Each structure stands twice: as C-alpha cells, then as structure tokens.
C-alpha positions in Angstrom: 113.3 64.4 147.6 113.7 60.4 147.3 110.6 58.6 144.8 110.2 55.1 146.0 107.4 52.6 144.0 105.8 50.4 144.7 103.1 48.0 143.9 101.6 51.0 141.7 102.1 53.6 144.0 104.0 56.3 143.8 105.7 57.5 147.5 107.8 60.5 147.8 109.8 61.6 150.6 109.3 65.8 150.4 112.1 67.8 153.5 109.0 70.1 154.4 111.8 71.3 156.8 114.4 72.6 153.7 111.1 73.8 151.9 109.4 76.2 154.3 113.1 77.1 155.4 114.0 77.9 151.3 109.9 80.4 151.5 111.2 81.8 154.3 114.7 82.6 153.4 113.5 84.4 150.0 110.5 86.5 151.7 113.7 87.7 154.5 115.6 88.8 151.5 113.1 90.3 148.9 111.7 92.2 152.4 115.7 93.5 153.0 115.4 94.2 148.8 111.9 97.0 149.1 114.3 98.3 152.1 117.5 98.9 150.1 114.7 100.2 147.5 113.0 102.4 149.9 115.3 103.7 151.5 117.3 104.4 147.4 114.2 106.8 146.7 111.9 107.7 150.1 112.8 111.6 148.6 109.8 110.5 146.3 108.1 107.8 147.8 105.1 110.1 149.6 102.0 108.4 150.8 99.0 109.9 153.1 101.2 109.5 156.5 103.6 111.0 155.0 102.6 113.5 152.3 102.8 117.5 154.2 100.6 118.5 151.7 98.3 116.0 153.2 98.8 116.8 156.9 98.2 120.4 156.1 94.7 120.0 155.0 94.0 117.7 157.9 94.9 120.2 160.0 93.3 124.0 158.4 91.2 121.6 155.6 87.6 120.6 155.6 84.6 122.3 154.9 84.3 125.3 157.5 88.3 125.4 158.9 88.9 127.4 156.1 86.1 129.9 156.2 86.9 129.8 160.4 90.7 131.0 159.8 89.4 134.0 156.9 86.5 135.2 159.2 88.7 135.3 162.4 91.7 137.3 160.2 88.8 139.4 158.6 88.8 140.6 163.4 85.4 138.2 163.1 86.0 137.0 166.2 83.6 136.6 168.5 81.5 133.0 168.7 77.9 135.2 168.4 79.4 136.9 165.0 80.7 134.0 163.1 77.6 131.9 163.5 76.0 134.8 161.4 78.4 134.6 159.1 77.9 131.4 158.5 74.6 130.1 159.1 74.2 127.2 157.5 77.0 125.6 160.0 75.8 124.5 163.5 76.7 125.2 166.5 78.3 122.0 167.5 80.1 122.0 164.0 81.6 125.3 165.2 82.2 124.4 168.5 84.0 121.6 166.9 86.2 123.5 164.6 86.9 125.9 166.5 88.1 123.1 168.9 90.0 121.2 166.5 91.8 124.6 165.6 92.9 125.0 168.5 94.1 122.1 169.9 96.2 122.4 167.1 97.3 125.7 167.7 96.2 127.6 164.9 93.6 129.7 166.6 93.8 131.0 170.5 90.9 131.1 172.2 90.5 133.9 175.3 87.8 134.0 177.6 87.6 137.7 179.5 86.3 137.3 182.7 83.1 139.6 182.7 79.1 139.0 183.3 78.5 137.8 180.3 82.1 136.2 179.9 83.1 137.4 176.7 85.6 135.1 174.3 87.3 136.3 171.3 89.3 134.0 168.8 92.7 134.7 167.2 94.8 133.7 165.1 98.3 132.0 166.3 102.2 132.8 165.1 100.8 129.5 162.9 97.6 130.6 161.7 98.7 133.5 160.3 101.3 131.8 158.2 97.6 130.4 156.7 96.7 133.0 154.9 99.0 132.9 151.8 98.6 129.3 151.7 94.6 129.8 152.2 95.0 133.2 149.6 97.5 130.4 146.9 94.3 127.9 147.6 91.6 130.2 147.1 92.9 131.9 143.8 93.6 128.4 142.3 89.5 127.3 143.3 88.5 130.9 141.3 90.6 129.4 138.2 89.3 126.5 138.5 85.6 127.0 138.8 85.9 130.3 135.8 87.4 127.0 133.2 83.5 125.4 133.5 84.4 123.5 136.9 81.7 124.6 139.0 80.2 121.3 138.7 82.4 119.5 140.2 80.8 117.0 143.5 81.8 119.3 146.8 82.3 116.9 150.3 
C-alpha cells in the first residue's frame, strides 16, 4: 500500500485484488479445516437428516400411526374397524396415514375380489420390527406420565 500526500489530501493506492485473494484463500482454508474436523468427529455429529432416531420417528411417528400399527397388531385390520376404534380420526386422515405406512413398507394392503370389495391391512416384516420399539416407547410414556408429567402439550 502506498500513501501519497498532496496538499492536505491523503491518497492511497490499495491493491484490492490482493486483499480479495487473501480473503478468498482464508475462506477456503477455513472450509478445509471444518471438513477435516467433521471427518474426525463424524461419529458424534448428528443432524435431523442423519439421525436414525429422527428418521424412525418420521416413518412411524405422529399422532395416528402408532395407534394404527397397534390396532393392526391386535388384528383390527379393516378400515371400518380402525375408524370405530379411533373415533376422533377423519376418514381422510386415516386413509392418508394408511397410504404413508404402505408406501414406506410398514404395512401391506390386500384387496379381496369380492362384492363389495374387502380390504385388509397387515404388518410387513418391517412393521413387525416396529412393535418392540413401540412397546418400549409405551413403557417410557407410562413412566413419564406417572411422574406427574401428564400436563405436557401434545402436538
């Protein structure tokens, strides 16, 4: 950098290209350091996109899916039976939740060629694997509720 003084005015010649280059170089150096840090600690870094628990809850969690899975496991396998067992759910919501579970391979939908048509739902192998998980969650929920935590806001 050069500084020139001309009749009470200070003029500077700053090499802006060099400054930009230094900043860019520092920026990329920081990115490389961050990547190295992530590689070293990748086993403990978790985000909603990589967390297996969050992923599991996105598949079988929600307001109605655990109840639907429980009902199917108890041989309540027809749409009308499920609707009667869950009077607060709408037909649209029950249909949507059943479709989501079927799309994710948790339940199987079987249509019988009868008049009127009959549809029954069953748990797939992956659906069967959710039962111990939900059993553990149920036990945890009962313990939590029994400790005076019943006034928790449910979403």
